C-alpha positions as CSV (number, residue, x, y, z in Angstrom):
1,M,-110.5,-69.5,74.4
2,N,-109.5,-71.4,71.2
3,Q,-108.3,-75.1,71.8
4,R,-105.9,-75.7,68.9
5,M,-102.2,-75.7,68.8
6,I,-100.7,-72.6,67.1
7,M,-97.2,-71.9,65.8
8,S,-95.9,-68.5,64.7
9,R,-92.5,-67.8,62.7
10,T,-91.1,-64.4,63.1
11,P,-88.0,-63.2,61.5
12,L,-84.6,-61.8,62.9
13,R,-83.2,-58.7,61.2
14,I,-80.0,-56.9,60.4
15,S,-79.6,-53.2,60.4
16,F,-77.6,-51.1,58.0
17,V,-77.6,-47.5,59.2
18,G,-79.4,-45.3,61.7
19,G,-79.4,-47.5,64.7
20,G,-79.7,-45.6,67.8
21,T,-82.0,-42.8,66.4
22,D,-84.9,-44.9,67.3
23,I,-84.2,-44.3,71.0
24,R,-87.0,-42.1,72.4
25,E,-84.4,-39.7,74.0
26,F,-83.3,-38.8,70.5
27,Y,-86.5,-38.8,68.3
28,S,-88.7,-37.1,71.0
29,K,-86.5,-34.0,71.2
30,H,-84.1,-33.7,68.4
31,G,-85.7,-34.6,65.1
32,T,-87.2,-37.7,63.4
33,G,-85.2,-40.9,63.7
34,A,-84.5,-43.0,60.7
35,V,-83.2,-46.7,60.6
36,V,-82.7,-48.9,57.5
37,S,-83.1,-52.6,58.4
38,A,-84.0,-55.8,56.7
39,A,-85.6,-59.0,57.8
40,I,-83.6,-62.2,57.3
41,N,-84.5,-65.8,56.8
42,K,-83.5,-66.8,60.4
43,Y,-86.4,-67.2,62.6
44,I,-87.9,-67.5,66.1
45,Y,-90.7,-70.1,66.5
46,V,-93.3,-69.8,69.2
47,V,-95.5,-72.9,69.7
48,I,-98.6,-72.5,72.1
49,N,-100.9,-75.3,73.0
50,K,-104.0,-75.5,75.3
51,K,-102.7,-77.3,78.6
52,F,-104.5,-80.1,80.2
53,D,-104.8,-78.4,83.5
54,D,-104.9,-74.7,84.5
55,Q,-101.2,-74.3,84.9
56,I,-98.9,-72.3,82.7
57,R,-95.9,-74.1,81.2
58,V,-93.2,-71.9,79.5
59,S,-90.2,-73.4,78.0
60,Y,-87.2,-71.4,76.7
61,S,-83.7,-71.8,78.0
62,V,-85.4,-73.0,81.2
63,T,-88.7,-74.5,81.9
64,E,-91.3,-72.9,84.2
65,I,-94.4,-74.4,85.4
66,V,-96.5,-72.1,87.6
67,D,-100.1,-71.8,88.7
68,S,-100.4,-68.0,87.9
69,V,-99.3,-65.4,85.3
70,E,-97.9,-63.4,88.3
71,K,-95.3,-66.2,89.1
72,I,-93.8,-66.4,85.6
73,K,-90.0,-65.1,85.7
74,H,-89.7,-64.6,82.0
75,P,-90.8,-60.9,81.9
76,T,-92.1,-60.6,78.4
77,V,-94.1,-63.8,78.6
78,R,-95.7,-62.7,81.9
79,E,-96.6,-59.3,80.5
80,A,-97.9,-60.6,77.2
81,L,-100.3,-63.0,78.9
82,R,-101.3,-60.0,81.2
83,L,-102.0,-57.8,78.3
84,L,-104.1,-60.4,76.5
85,G,-105.9,-61.4,79.6
86,I,-104.8,-65.0,79.4
87,K,-104.8,-66.3,83.1
88,G,-103.7,-70.1,82.6
89,G,-104.3,-73.3,81.1
90,I,-101.7,-72.6,78.3
91,E,-98.1,-74.2,77.1
92,I,-95.6,-71.8,75.4
93,V,-92.3,-73.2,73.8
94,S,-89.9,-71.1,71.7
95,I,-87.2,-72.3,69.3
96,S,-84.5,-70.2,67.7
97,D,-82.6,-70.8,64.5
98,I,-79.7,-68.7,65.9
99,P,-78.4,-68.1,69.6
100,S,-81.6,-66.4,71.1
101,S,-80.0,-63.6,73.2
102,G,-77.1,-61.2,72.9
103,T,-76.7,-61.4,69.2
104,G,-77.8,-58.1,68.0
105,L,-80.4,-59.7,65.6
106,G,-83.4,-58.4,67.6
107,S,-84.1,-61.8,68.9
108,S,-86.0,-60.7,72.1
109,S,-88.3,-58.5,70.2
110,S,-88.7,-61.2,67.5
111,F,-89.7,-63.6,70.3
112,L,-92.2,-61.1,71.8
113,V,-93.9,-60.2,68.5
114,G,-94.1,-64.0,67.5
115,L,-95.5,-64.7,71.0
116,L,-98.1,-61.9,70.7
117,N,-99.0,-63.2,67.2
118,A,-99.5,-66.7,68.5
119,L,-101.4,-65.6,71.6
120,H,-103.7,-63.5,69.4
121,A,-104.3,-66.6,67.0
122,F,-104.8,-68.8,70.0
123,L,-107.6,-66.6,71.2
124,G,-109.1,-66.6,67.8
125,N,-108.0,-63.2,66.7
126,Y,-106.2,-61.7,63.7
127,V,-104.1,-58.5,64.5
128,S,-102.1,-56.4,62.1
129,P,-98.2,-56.0,61.9
130,R,-98.7,-52.6,63.3
131,T,-100.7,-53.8,66.3
132,L,-98.1,-56.5,66.9
133,A,-95.3,-54.0,66.9
134,E,-97.1,-51.5,69.1
135,E,-98.0,-54.1,71.6
136,A,-94.4,-55.3,71.7
137,V,-93.2,-51.7,72.1
138,K,-95.6,-51.2,74.9
139,I,-94.5,-54.2,76.8
140,E,-90.7,-53.7,76.2
141,R,-90.4,-50.0,76.6
142,E,-93.3,-48.9,78.8
143,I,-94.5,-51.7,81.1
144,L,-91.1,-53.2,81.6
145,G,-89.1,-50.1,81.2
146,E,-86.3,-51.8,79.1
147,P,-83.9,-49.4,77.4
148,G,-83.6,-49.5,73.8
149,G,-85.2,-48.4,70.3
150,K,-88.3,-49.5,68.5
151,Q,-86.9,-50.8,65.2
152,D,-86.7,-54.4,66.3
153,Q,-90.5,-54.8,67.0
154,Y,-91.5,-53.2,63.6
155,M,-89.1,-55.3,61.7
156,A,-90.2,-58.5,63.3
157,A,-93.8,-57.5,62.5
158,F,-93.5,-56.2,59.0
159,G,-90.5,-58.0,57.6
160,G,-88.9,-57.0,54.2
161,L,-86.3,-54.2,53.7
162,Q,-87.6,-51.0,55.3
163,L,-86.8,-47.4,56.0
164,L,-88.3,-46.8,59.4
165,E,-89.0,-43.3,60.6
166,F,-89.7,-42.6,64.3
167,H,-91.6,-39.5,65.2
168,S,-91.7,-37.3,68.3
169,D,-95.5,-38.1,68.6
170,E,-94.5,-41.8,68.9
171,S,-95.9,-42.7,65.4
172,V,-93.7,-45.0,63.2
173,D,-93.7,-44.7,59.3
174,V,-92.7,-48.1,57.6
175,K,-91.4,-47.5,54.1
176,P,-90.4,-50.2,52.0
177,L,-87.2,-49.7,50.1
178,I,-88.0,-49.5,46.5
179,M,-85.5,-51.1,44.0
180,D,-85.7,-53.5,41.2
181,D,-85.0,-57.4,41.6
182,Q,-81.5,-57.2,40.1
183,I,-80.3,-54.4,42.6
184,R,-81.9,-56.2,45.5
185,E,-80.2,-59.5,44.5
186,E,-77.0,-57.6,44.2
187,I,-77.3,-56.1,47.6
188,S,-78.0,-59.5,49.0
189,N,-75.1,-61.3,47.4
190,N,-72.8,-58.6,48.6
191,L,-73.6,-58.8,52.2
192,L,-71.5,-61.2,54.6
193,L,-72.9,-61.9,58.0
194,M,-70.3,-63.2,60.6
195,Y,-70.9,-64.4,64.2
196,T,-68.3,-63.3,66.5
197,G,-69.0,-66.0,69.2
198,R,-69.8,-63.4,71.6
199,Q,-73.1,-62.9,73.3
200,R,-73.6,-59.7,75.4
201,K,-76.5,-58.1,77.2
202,S,-77.5,-54.8,75.4
203,T,-79.0,-53.1,78.5
204,A,-75.9,-51.5,79.8
205,I,-74.9,-50.1,76.4
206,H,-78.4,-48.7,75.8
207,E,-78.3,-47.0,79.2
208,M,-75.0,-45.5,78.4
209,Q,-76.3,-44.2,75.1
210,K,-79.3,-42.7,76.5
211,A,-77.1,-40.8,79.1
212,S,-75.0,-39.3,76.4
213,I,-77.2,-38.6,73.7
214,S,-77.1,-34.8,74.4
215,D,-73.6,-34.8,73.9
216,H,-73.7,-36.4,70.2
217,I,-76.8,-34.8,68.8
218,E,-75.0,-33.9,65.6
219,K,-73.9,-37.5,65.1
220,Y,-77.3,-39.0,65.7
221,I,-78.8,-36.4,63.1
222,K,-76.1,-37.4,60.6
223,M,-77.0,-41.2,61.1
224,S,-80.7,-40.6,60.4
225,E,-79.8,-38.7,57.2
226,M,-77.6,-41.6,56.2
227,A,-80.8,-43.9,56.5
228,R,-82.5,-41.7,54.2
229,E,-79.6,-41.6,51.7
230,I,-79.7,-45.4,51.6
231,Q,-83.4,-45.0,50.2
232,S,-81.9,-42.8,47.4
233,I,-79.1,-45.2,46.7
234,C,-81.5,-48.0,46.2
235,A,-83.5,-46.0,43.8
236,S,-80.5,-44.7,41.8
237,R,-79.1,-48.2,41.1
238,K,-75.7,-47.6,43.0
239,P,-75.8,-50.4,45.6
240,E,-71.8,-50.1,46.1
241,M,-72.6,-46.9,47.9
242,I,-74.5,-48.9,50.6
243,G,-71.2,-50.2,51.8
244,R,-69.5,-46.7,52.0
245,T,-72.5,-45.3,53.8
246,M,-72.4,-48.2,56.2
247,H,-68.8,-47.6,56.9
248,E,-69.3,-43.8,57.6
249,N,-72.2,-44.8,59.8
250,W,-70.1,-47.2,61.8
251,L,-67.4,-44.8,62.4
252,L,-69.8,-42.3,64.0
253,K,-71.7,-45.0,65.9
254,K,-68.7,-46.5,67.8
255,T,-67.8,-43.2,69.3
256,L,-71.4,-42.6,70.9
257,S,-70.6,-44.5,73.9
258,E,-68.3,-47.0,75.8
259,G,-69.2,-50.7,75.1
260,I,-70.1,-50.3,71.5
261,T,-66.7,-51.5,70.3
262,D,-63.4,-52.6,71.7
263,P,-59.9,-53.3,70.3
264,V,-60.7,-56.9,69.3
265,I,-63.9,-55.8,67.4
266,D,-61.9,-52.9,65.7
267,S,-59.2,-55.3,64.7
268,W,-61.7,-57.6,63.0
269,Y,-63.2,-54.7,61.2
270,E,-59.8,-53.4,60.0
271,T,-59.0,-56.7,58.9
272,A,-62.0,-57.2,56.7
273,M,-61.6,-53.7,55.2
274,K,-57.9,-54.5,54.2
275,N,-59.1,-57.8,52.7
276,G,-61.9,-56.2,50.3
277,A,-64.7,-55.2,52.4
278,V,-66.3,-51.9,51.3
279,G,-67.9,-51.1,54.8
280,G,-69.5,-52.7,57.6
281,K,-70.7,-52.7,61.2
282,L,-71.4,-54.6,64.4
283,I,-75.0,-55.6,64.4
284,G,-77.2,-54.3,67.4
285,A,-76.1,-52.2,70.3
286,G,-72.5,-53.5,70.2
287,G,-70.0,-55.4,72.2
288,G,-70.7,-58.8,70.3
289,G,-73.0,-60.8,68.4
290,F,-72.8,-60.4,64.6
291,M,-70.8,-58.4,62.2
292,L,-72.2,-57.4,58.8
293,F,-69.8,-56.5,55.9
294,Y,-70.7,-55.3,52.4
295,V,-68.1,-57.2,50.1
296,E,-68.0,-57.6,46.5
297,P,-68.3,-61.4,45.6
298,E,-64.7,-61.7,44.3
299,N,-63.4,-60.6,47.6
300,R,-65.9,-62.6,50.0
301,Q,-63.8,-65.6,50.4
302,R,-60.7,-63.5,51.3
303,V,-62.5,-61.6,53.9
304,I,-63.8,-64.9,55.4
305,D,-60.3,-66.5,55.4
306,S,-58.9,-63.4,57.0
307,L,-61.2,-63.8,60.0
308,P,-60.9,-67.5,61.1
309,D,-62.2,-66.4,64.7
310,L,-65.5,-65.5,63.1
311,R,-68.3,-67.8,61.7
312,P,-70.0,-66.8,58.3
313,V,-73.7,-67.4,58.3
314,N,-75.6,-67.6,55.1
315,F,-78.8,-65.9,54.9
316,R,-81.4,-64.3,52.6
317,F,-84.0,-61.4,52.9
318,E,-87.3,-62.4,54.4
319,Y,-90.1,-60.2,52.9
320,L,-92.9,-61.5,55.4
321,G,-93.0,-60.4,59.0
322,S,-94.3,-62.6,61.8
323,R,-96.9,-65.1,60.6
324,I,-98.9,-68.1,61.8
325,I,-97.5,-71.0,60.0
326,M,-99.4,-73.8,61.7
327,V,-103.0,-74.3,63.2
328,G,-103.3,-77.7,64.7
329,D,-106.5,-79.4,65.9
């Protein structure tokens, strides 16, 4: 085993349209799922170091010190160590730029992808972004049986602005959005990310979505079509259409199950639209976390001022996925 300290840095992500079509219950039976997402320059850092003794120390919101992998309470840490055959003598610490759970930015999957990347490096191995994403999906969706989709793992591993397509054979196509630098900059400048102050568990919402997919097949199909429309919009140099497509997608998504929205969230959204937003959505499964609006620069401050309970968060796109940023002696 490698004796060096390792640090990985893995981006969080925002999603534009298509969220929910990356759930197996949809794409395995009803057509290819499609999601447009972007990695952003907000990160989760994972530090791994060789421990002096044979114990395992894991530090996140709490600190665990145990003498075997089986005793680790953090489920993804436990299963990542099992997957890679690491039995002890290791310290793991995580740090996040943004609240690390319940924000809708894919933090749990970003943590796992970053952890896997660092563990592989600790063992002296390089693995591809696709391998990292597939291993993270295996742990979260197959081993642990956690509900949800697959976009978060792939965005954390690949970074960039991507159209992700999810096929019934479980393969995933990662297609970068093609546009010139001016359009990319315009899109970035027109996005407003705002924190609601609410943190929520997505598990219950995902479970309700899974149970009701058969009742909303046409809506899911339409949302996957919207994701492909975004690809065409970027190529046609009409970025303002992104906001309108986001709006249409949000109107569909919030009807898919209970818990995605509520009267307060709806009020925030309506206020933003009245004050100049072209479109927007709640990021992630729903219920809280971050809201994303498409707003022309001249209306940006008016939208911010109209939502005093929400906190704007500046960001830029991140074009790299999870990577090792430090190897210490």
